[in-house]
Backbone as ProteinMPNN parsed JSONL, in Angstrom:
{"seq_chain_A": "MAKPIVTECIEDVVKRIDALPALKGKVFHVYSDQELLDKTKGLMYSCVAVIYAGLHSVPDSGTTHKVGLSAEIVMDTILFFRSNAQAQNDPKVGAAAILDLMRAAFRDTRSPSGHFWRFQSETAIELKSGLVGYLQRWAAPVQLT", "coords_chain_A": {"N_chain_A": [[-105.425, -42.384, -44.421], [-103.498, -45.078, -45.512], [-99.936, -45.535, -45.401], [-97.816, -45.811, -48.292], [-96.557, -49.023, -49.254], [-93.84, -49.127, -49.862], [-92.777, -46.897, -48.503], [-93.393, -47.673, -45.873], [-91.764, -49.948, -45.643], [-89.179, -48.872, -45.966], [-89.054, -47.233, -43.67], [-89.27, -49.246, -41.74], [-86.877, -50.721, -42.08], [-84.929, -48.759, -41.505], [-85.609, -48.234, -38.814], [-85.14, -50.752, -37.579], [-82.345, -51.05, -37.828], [-81.393, -48.715, -36.645], [-82.02, -49.231, -34.045], [-79.962, -50.698, -33.047], [-77.416, -50.467, -30.686], [-74.735, -49.683, -31.424], [-75.162, -48.271, -33.723], [-77.008, -46.307, -33.284], [-78.709, -43.394, -34.119], [-77.157, -43.067, -36.339], [-78.093, -43.862, -38.785], [-79.419, -43.557, -41.988], [-81.624, -42.666, -44.682], [-81.344, -42.741, -48.188], [-81.876, -41.558, -51.581], [-80.407, -41.581, -53.912], [-77.232, -42.093, -55.646], [-75.709, -39.747, -55.643], [-76.828, -38.325, -53.498], [-76.1, -40.079, -51.505], [-73.275, -39.835, -51.55], [-73.084, -37.147, -50.77], [-74.211, -37.246, -48.193], [-72.417, -38.875, -46.782], [-70.201, -37.339, -46.332], [-68.344, -35.917, -43.819], [-69.511, -37.459, -41.819], [-69.869, -39.403, -38.802], [-68.225, -42.387, -38.346], [-68.792, -45.73, -37.517], [-71.556, -45.988, -39.807], [-74.83, -46.299, -41.349], [-76.336, -46.516, -44.502], [-79.546, -46.591, -45.917], [-81.141, -47.875, -48.67], [-83.685, -47.821, -50.994], [-84.063, -50.306, -53.221], [-85.805, -51.093, -55.151], [-88.672, -52.675, -56.809], [-89.438, -56.01, -57.719], [-90.84, -58.232, -60.083], [-92.876, -61.082, -59.338], [-92.623, -64.422, -60.348], [-95.16, -65.445, -62.61], [-97.79, -67.622, -62.056], [-99.957, -68.038, -63.569], [-102.499, -68.713, -62.73], [-104.292, -66.864, -61.753], [-105.34, -63.458, -62.227], [-104.476, -61.831, -60.204], [-101.947, -62.551, -59.42], [-100.223, -61.041, -60.89], [-100.097, -58.744, -59.427], [-98.383, -59.204, -57.402], [-95.239, -58.726, -55.899], [-91.73, -58.291, -55.14], [-90.103, -56.506, -52.712], [-87.027, -54.833, -52.558], [-84.425, -54.023, -50.446], [-81.525, -52.218, -49.747], [-78.774, -52.07, -47.542], [-76.029, -50.239, -46.446], [-73.162, -50.569, -44.7], [-70.856, -48.369, -43.483], [-67.459, -47.857, -42.7], [-64.359, -46.674, -41.298], [-61.19, -47.569, -42.476], [-58.145, -48.561, -41.068], [-55.015, -49.418, -41.251], [-52.938, -49.224, -39.438], [-54.105, -49.175, -36.982], [-54.535, -50.199, -33.6], [-56.673, -51.767, -32.769], [-58.311, -53.553, -35.061], [-60.525, -52.17, -37.333], [-62.144, -53.727, -38.997], [-62.882, -55.978, -37.609], [-64.739, -55.026, -35.742], [-66.637, -54.13, -37.58], [-67.483, -56.533, -38.743], [-68.784, -57.664, -36.573], [-70.88, -55.824, -36.276], [-72.228, -56.238, -38.694], [-73.149, -58.832, -38.229], [-74.978, -58.264, -36.166], [-76.769, -56.672, -37.583], [-77.823, -58.546, -39.415], [-79.08, -60.219, -37.573], [-81.067, -58.51, -36.68], [-82.972, -58.671, -38.636], [-83.507, -61.347, -39.016], [-85.889, -63.899, -38.955], [-88.035, -62.123, -38.785], [-90.882, -60.093, -39.625], [-91.741, -58.132, -42.453], [-93.338, -54.913, -43.089], [-95.293, -55.751, -44.886], [-96.207, -58.076, -43.902], [-94.933, -60.388, -44.515], [-92.012, -62.499, -44.198], [-88.766, -61.045, -43.86], [-86.21, -61.628, -46.199], [-82.947, -62.719, -46.482], [-80.679, -61.743, -48.985], [-78.053, -61.107, -49.964], [-74.631, -60.313, -49.074], [-71.975, -58.188, -49.381], [-68.677, -56.856, -49.928], [-68.006, -53.481, -50.796], [-66.429, -51.243, -53.042], [-65.001, -48.237, -52.094], [-64.088, -44.755, -51.562], [-60.653, -43.992, -50.71], [-59.609, -45.236, -47.597], [-62.149, -45.564, -46.628], [-64.499, -48.034, -46.027], [-67.004, -50.308, -47.154], [-69.878, -52.365, -46.628], [-72.386, -54.029, -48.238], [-75.604, -55.069, -47.55], [-78.31, -56.972, -48.672], [-81.776, -57.133, -48.564], [-84.995, -58.67, -48.904], [-88.559, -58.811, -49.403], [-91.8, -60.236, -49.899], [-94.451, -58.357, -51.404], [-97.664, -56.821, -51.921], [-98.918, -55.125, -54.66], [-100.653, -52.071, -54.741]], "CA_chain_A": [[-104.922, -43.127, -45.549], [-102.309, -45.855, -45.172], [-98.706, -45.198, -46.114], [-97.428, -46.777, -49.329], [-95.745, -50.128, -48.726], [-92.415, -48.784, -49.997], [-92.461, -46.012, -47.376], [-93.426, -48.474, -44.652], [-90.589, -50.832, -45.617], [-88.002, -48.021, -45.707], [-89.099, -46.873, -42.246], [-89.024, -50.463, -40.967], [-85.455, -51.048, -42.154], [-84.207, -47.734, -40.747], [-85.896, -48.443, -37.385], [-84.461, -51.969, -37.116], [-80.898, -50.854, -37.722], [-81.159, -47.64, -35.684], [-82.208, -49.795, -32.701], [-78.701, -51.298, -32.617], [-76.672, -49.441, -29.943], [-73.547, -49.214, -32.146], [-75.565, -47.458, -34.873], [-78.072, -45.381, -32.866], [-78.55, -42.046, -34.629], [-76.214, -43.064, -37.461], [-78.75, -44.561, -39.883], [-80.123, -42.587, -42.816], [-82.177, -43.156, -45.942], [-81.005, -41.911, -49.349], [-82.566, -41.921, -52.814], [-79.533, -41.623, -55.086], [-75.798, -42.169, -55.397], [-75.221, -38.406, -55.312], [-77.246, -38.034, -52.122], [-75.262, -40.931, -50.659], [-71.96, -39.187, -51.459], [-73.242, -35.926, -49.977], [-74.506, -37.603, -46.797], [-71.285, -39.522, -46.117], [-69.172, -36.333, -46.03], [-68.399, -35.381, -42.466], [-70.246, -38.323, -40.887], [-69.144, -40.232, -37.84], [-68.286, -43.794, -38.757], [-69.588, -46.477, -38.478], [-72.913, -45.532, -40.066], [-75.512, -47.147, -42.33], [-77.268, -45.922, -45.458], [-80.625, -47.468, -46.352], [-81.502, -47.509, -50.041], [-84.754, -48.581, -51.627], [-83.474, -50.818, -54.462], [-86.853, -51.29, -56.143], [-89.605, -53.8, -56.783], [-89.235, -56.996, -58.77], [-92.039, -59.053, -60.247], [-92.854, -62.466, -58.894], [-93.024, -65.251, -61.498], [-96.595, -65.63, -62.761], [-98.213, -69.02, -62.189], [-101.022, -68.045, -64.562], [-103.765, -69.202, -62.187], [-105.197, -65.753, -61.484], [-104.78, -62.161, -62.604], [-103.926, -61.174, -59.021], [-100.524, -62.851, -59.305], [-99.54, -59.897, -61.487], [-99.985, -57.682, -58.434], [-97.403, -59.619, -56.409], [-93.877, -58.286, -56.189], [-90.777, -58.412, -54.046], [-89.391, -55.26, -52.47], [-85.622, -55.06, -52.254], [-83.83, -52.934, -49.675], [-80.084, -52.324, -49.537], [-78.174, -51.344, -46.435], [-74.575, -50.176, -46.604], [-72.415, -50.232, -43.49], [-69.619, -47.66, -43.773], [-66.521, -47.67, -41.599], [-63.021, -46.242, -41.684], [-60.153, -48.581, -42.407], [-56.866, -48.021, -40.604], [-54.097, -50.556, -41.136], [-52.052, -49.03, -38.286], [-54.887, -49.158, -35.742], [-54.289, -51.311, -32.688], [-57.874, -52.592, -32.889], [-58.685, -53.56, -36.474], [-61.944, -51.803, -37.493], [-62.891, -54.774, -39.713], [-63.446, -56.894, -36.604], [-65.964, -54.37, -35.265], [-67.615, -54.109, -38.676], [-68.04, -57.886, -38.871], [-69.735, -57.829, -35.468], [-72.062, -55.02, -36.588], [-72.952, -56.953, -39.751], [-73.864, -59.93, -37.549], [-76.128, -57.671, -35.466], [-77.738, -56.243, -38.594], [-78.535, -59.75, -39.883], [-79.948, -60.678, -36.483], [-82.212, -57.594, -36.579], [-83.951, -59.07, -39.651], [-83.75, -62.788, -38.986], [-87.167, -64.367, -38.412], [-88.958, -61.009, -38.535], [-91.764, -59.785, -40.749], [-91.755, -56.777, -43.015], [-94.683, -54.327, -42.976], [-96.252, -56.473, -45.739], [-96.627, -59.281, -43.183], [-94.077, -61.498, -44.948], [-90.687, -62.489, -43.595], [-87.622, -60.509, -44.586], [-85.362, -62.704, -46.71], [-81.583, -62.299, -46.78], [-80.275, -62.041, -50.355], [-76.604, -61.113, -50.135], [-73.785, -59.39, -48.33], [-70.739, -58.089, -50.15], [-67.866, -55.653, -49.759], [-68.075, -52.577, -51.94], [-65.275, -50.367, -53.152], [-65.294, -46.832, -51.818], [-62.884, -43.927, -51.583], [-59.55, -44.417, -49.857], [-59.81, -45.163, -46.155], [-63.539, -45.84, -46.287], [-64.88, -49.387, -46.427], [-68.44, -50.513, -47.085], [-70.478, -53.68, -46.835], [-73.778, -53.938, -48.649], [-76.517, -56.19, -47.281], [-79.545, -56.845, -49.451], [-82.921, -57.829, -47.977], [-86.184, -58.636, -49.737], [-89.793, -59.345, -48.817], [-92.956, -60.166, -50.799], [-95.432, -57.279, -51.176], [-98.771, -56.728, -52.884], [-99.045, -53.787, -55.216], [-102.007, -51.531, -54.577]], "C_chain_A": [[-103.617, -43.822, -45.16], [-101.104, -45.388, -45.99], [-98.462, -46.217, -47.216], [-96.48, -47.821, -48.744], [-94.257, -49.83, -48.829], [-91.982, -47.905, -48.825], [-92.424, -46.793, -46.074], [-92.187, -49.359, -44.527], [-89.307, -50.042, -45.354], [-87.94, -47.686, -44.222], [-88.786, -48.065, -41.354], [-87.53, -50.791, -40.935], [-84.632, -50.041, -41.346], [-84.382, -47.967, -39.249], [-85.162, -49.66, -36.832], [-82.974, -51.724, -36.874], [-80.574, -49.769, -36.7], [-81.329, -48.13, -34.243], [-80.935, -50.454, -32.176], [-77.851, -50.233, -31.921], [-75.461, -48.871, -30.695], [-73.891, -48.271, -33.294], [-76.637, -46.423, -34.544], [-77.767, -43.962, -33.352], [-77.619, -41.924, -35.831], [-76.771, -43.822, -38.666], [-79.555, -43.535, -40.667], [-80.569, -43.239, -44.117], [-81.779, -42.195, -47.043], [-81.714, -42.45, -50.578], [-81.638, -42.117, -53.999], [-78.075, -41.744, -54.669], [-75.24, -40.811, -54.994], [-75.596, -38.025, -53.887], [-76.416, -38.85, -51.142], [-73.887, -40.295, -50.47], [-72.03, -37.934, -50.592], [-73.42, -36.242, -48.501], [-73.282, -38.152, -46.07], [-70.138, -38.557, -45.826], [-69.378, -35.835, -44.603], [-69.176, -36.222, -41.47], [-69.308, -39.003, -39.899], [-69.314, -41.678, -38.276], [-68.155, -44.665, -37.531], [-70.99, -45.885, -38.612], [-73.507, -46.412, -41.164], [-76.439, -46.292, -43.195], [-78.285, -46.983, -45.839], [-81.087, -46.962, -47.713], [-82.612, -48.428, -50.528], [-84.249, -48.995, -52.999], [-84.526, -51.165, -55.51], [-87.744, -52.479, -55.869], [-89.296, -54.715, -57.953], [-90.49, -57.855, -58.867], [-91.795, -60.46, -59.714], [-93.299, -63.314, -60.082], [-94.516, -65.574, -61.467], [-96.921, -67.108, -62.94], [-99.346, -69.16, -63.197], [-102.374, -68.487, -64.033], [-104.775, -68.092, -61.93], [-104.538, -64.448, -61.905], [-104.117, -61.463, -61.426], [-102.449, -61.461, -58.822], [-99.709, -61.695, -59.867], [-99.394, -58.719, -60.553], [-99.018, -58.034, -57.314], [-96.012, -59.19, -56.848], [-93.001, -58.577, -54.974], [-90.076, -57.073, -53.915], [-87.964, -55.605, -52.071], [-85.066, -53.814, -51.58], [-82.349, -53.224, -49.487], [-79.707, -51.527, -48.297], [-76.67, -51.361, -46.675], [-73.973, -49.702, -45.29], [-71.107, -49.593, -43.923], [-68.744, -47.639, -42.528], [-65.164, -47.277, -42.149], [-62.052, -47.398, -41.489], [-58.86, -47.907, -41.968], [-55.933, -49.188, -40.331], [-53.188, -50.434, -39.923], [-52.791, -49.075, -36.946], [-54.595, -50.394, -34.907], [-55.459, -52.291, -32.714], [-58.372, -52.486, -34.322], [-60.173, -53.248, -36.621], [-62.772, -52.873, -38.203], [-63.527, -55.755, -38.742], [-64.755, -56.315, -36.069], [-67.044, -54.345, -36.329], [-68.257, -55.479, -38.848], [-69.07, -58.142, -37.774], [-71.016, -57.039, -35.728], [-72.886, -55.688, -37.683], [-73.742, -58.122, -39.169], [-75.115, -59.403, -36.855], [-77.2, -57.21, -36.449], [-78.519, -57.436, -39.137], [-79.506, -60.239, -38.825], [-81.192, -59.801, -36.342], [-83.317, -57.95, -37.574], [-84.374, -60.525, -39.541], [-85.068, -63.119, -38.28], [-88.119, -63.228, -38.044], [-89.744, -60.704, -39.802], [-91.617, -58.325, -41.173], [-93.154, -56.188, -42.802], [-95.728, -55.01, -43.868], [-96.798, -57.724, -45.053], [-95.818, -60.515, -43.555], [-92.695, -61.369, -44.319], [-89.666, -61.8, -44.497], [-86.738, -61.683, -44.992], [-83.993, -62.121, -47.055], [-81.244, -62.682, -48.213], [-78.769, -62.092, -50.519], [-75.934, -60.13, -49.191], [-72.451, -59.37, -49.056], [-69.999, -56.8, -49.818], [-68.025, -54.787, -50.997], [-66.889, -51.626, -51.879], [-65.707, -48.922, -52.973], [-64.001, -46.029, -51.895], [-61.877, -44.401, -50.538], [-59.861, -44.202, -48.373], [-61.219, -45.458, -45.7], [-63.924, -47.197, -46.858], [-66.389, -49.519, -46.284], [-68.822, -51.957, -47.3], [-71.952, -53.483, -47.128], [-74.504, -55.224, -48.268], [-77.778, -55.92, -48.077], [-80.604, -57.748, -48.825], [-84.124, -57.673, -48.892], [-87.381, -59.221, -48.973], [-90.897, -59.259, -49.869], [-93.875, -59.005, -50.398], [-96.524, -57.404, -52.225], [-98.85, -55.3, -53.369], [-100.483, -53.333, -55.062], [-102.251, -50.403, -55.541]], "O_chain_A": [[-102.74, -43.212, -44.549], [-101.243, -44.912, -47.117], [-98.862, -47.373, -47.084], [-95.696, -47.524, -47.843], [-93.487, -50.244, -47.962], [-90.936, -48.145, -48.222], [-91.523, -46.598, -45.259], [-91.628, -49.504, -43.44], [-88.444, -50.495, -44.602], [-86.895, -47.837, -43.59], [-88.117, -47.92, -40.331], [-86.985, -51.104, -39.876], [-83.74, -50.429, -40.592], [-83.411, -47.905, -38.495], [-84.617, -49.603, -35.729], [-82.418, -52.135, -35.856], [-79.591, -49.883, -35.967], [-80.825, -47.496, -33.316], [-80.838, -50.74, -30.982], [-77.588, -49.187, -32.515], [-75.198, -47.672, -30.599], [-73.024, -47.551, -33.788], [-77.123, -45.734, -35.441], [-76.717, -43.399, -33.043], [-77.326, -40.82, -36.289], [-76.011, -44.359, -39.471], [-80.287, -42.736, -40.083], [-79.983, -44.216, -44.585], [-81.861, -40.979, -46.872], [-82.104, -43.617, -50.632], [-82.019, -42.745, -54.986], [-77.721, -41.53, -53.51], [-74.393, -40.727, -54.105], [-74.78, -37.467, -53.153], [-76.067, -38.364, -50.067], [-73.389, -40.224, -49.346], [-71.141, -37.687, -49.777], [-72.838, -35.571, -47.649], [-73.121, -37.921, -44.872], [-69.19, -38.929, -45.133], [-70.466, -35.388, -44.241], [-69.476, -35.748, -40.374], [-68.111, -39.149, -40.146], [-70.428, -42.129, -38.542], [-67.439, -44.31, -36.595], [-71.541, -45.349, -37.651], [-72.795, -47.168, -41.823], [-77.21, -45.471, -42.698], [-77.929, -48.141, -46.058], [-81.385, -45.781, -47.886], [-82.493, -49.652, -50.479], [-84.025, -48.141, -53.857], [-84.178, -51.497, -56.643], [-87.609, -53.183, -54.869], [-88.939, -54.258, -59.039], [-91.122, -58.166, -57.857], [-90.665, -60.944, -59.655], [-94.264, -62.956, -60.758], [-95.063, -65.932, -60.424], [-96.406, -67.767, -63.844], [-99.662, -70.267, -63.632], [-103.316, -68.625, -64.812], [-105.979, -68.345, -61.893], [-103.311, -64.35, -61.933], [-103.276, -60.587, -61.628], [-101.76, -60.708, -58.133], [-98.621, -61.403, -59.37], [-98.647, -57.785, -60.846], [-98.845, -57.254, -56.377], [-95.66, -59.282, -58.024], [-93.47, -59.042, -53.935], [-89.518, -56.56, -54.885], [-87.73, -56.561, -51.331], [-85.216, -52.698, -52.079], [-81.965, -54.333, -49.116], [-80.249, -50.453, -48.039], [-76.109, -52.386, -47.063], [-74.236, -48.592, -44.829], [-70.328, -50.208, -44.652], [-69.24, -47.426, -41.422], [-64.858, -47.517, -43.317], [-62.088, -48.105, -40.482], [-58.522, -46.821, -42.438], [-56.046, -49.862, -39.307], [-52.708, -51.45, -39.421], [-52.16, -49.019, -35.89], [-54.429, -51.493, -35.435], [-55.257, -53.505, -32.685], [-58.814, -51.417, -34.743], [-61.005, -53.983, -36.091], [-63.99, -52.918, -38.027], [-64.594, -56.302, -39.019], [-65.756, -57.023, -35.956], [-68.225, -54.517, -36.029], [-69.463, -55.567, -39.077], [-70.105, -58.763, -38.018], [-72.112, -57.519, -35.438], [-74.115, -55.703, -37.608], [-74.878, -58.371, -39.576], [-76.182, -60.011, -36.938], [-78.394, -57.341, -36.181], [-79.736, -57.356, -39.302], [-80.63, -60.629, -39.142], [-82.249, -60.283, -35.934], [-84.471, -57.573, -37.377], [-85.483, -60.885, -39.934], [-85.32, -62.677, -37.159], [-88.91, -63.349, -37.109], [-89.312, -61.022, -40.909], [-91.402, -57.429, -40.357], [-94.06, -56.902, -42.375], [-96.927, -54.863, -43.628], [-97.729, -58.358, -45.549], [-96.006, -61.578, -42.964], [-92.263, -60.275, -43.956], [-89.691, -61.946, -45.72], [-86.544, -62.619, -44.217], [-83.888, -61.161, -47.817], [-81.489, -63.816, -48.624], [-78.248, -63.015, -51.144], [-76.567, -59.254, -48.602], [-71.865, -60.421, -49.316], [-70.608, -55.787, -49.474], [-68.162, -55.296, -52.11], [-66.416, -51.259, -50.803], [-66.648, -48.45, -53.611], [-62.95, -46.561, -52.251], [-62.225, -45.123, -49.603], [-60.313, -43.134, -47.961], [-61.464, -45.591, -44.501], [-63.698, -47.471, -48.036], [-66.987, -48.913, -45.395], [-68.175, -52.682, -48.056], [-72.674, -52.847, -46.359], [-74.074, -56.323, -48.618], [-78.254, -54.787, -48.149], [-80.383, -58.935, -48.587], [-84.259, -56.66, -49.577], [-87.227, -60.007, -48.038], [-90.928, -58.309, -50.652], [-94.051, -58.713, -49.216], [-96.331, -58.013, -53.277], [-98.849, -54.366, -52.567], [-101.416, -54.117, -55.233], [-103.337, -49.823, -55.551]]}, "name": "protein", "num_of_chains": 1, "seq": "MAKPIVTECIEDVVKRIDALPALKGKVFHVYSDQELLDKTKGLMYSCVAVIYAGLHSVPDSGTTHKVGLSAEIVMDTILFFRSNAQAQNDPKVGAAAILDLMRAAFRDTRSPSGHFWRFQSETAIELKSGLVGYLQRWAAPVQLT"}
């Protein structure tokens, strides 16, 4: 029996990011905010959390009932790193380079659904003191089964 498309997409995103040398072994999947908080305690930074953000419907053209089975899967990745204003090498520079590598890992590649991953956004997120995060959001068309 084939894996559900959501599971396949989660595994695909984790594998893509874990293949980056700077993040090897530092990529994990979480289901909730609480699990995210628990996982980030005691971790080595930089690291990435992968979060399944859900499915969204695709606008219905009304030409066939099958359009109602089309959706878009949304996956969030959060790059965490420690901020240190006194550091000789600013960690934000390294984080920007990692974000570039993460985008490159998705660019012009197909999701397990066979459709291209589409970049949606990248934004800084507020975290506890000394910890900085950048959220990247990726989406791909999927068929519901």
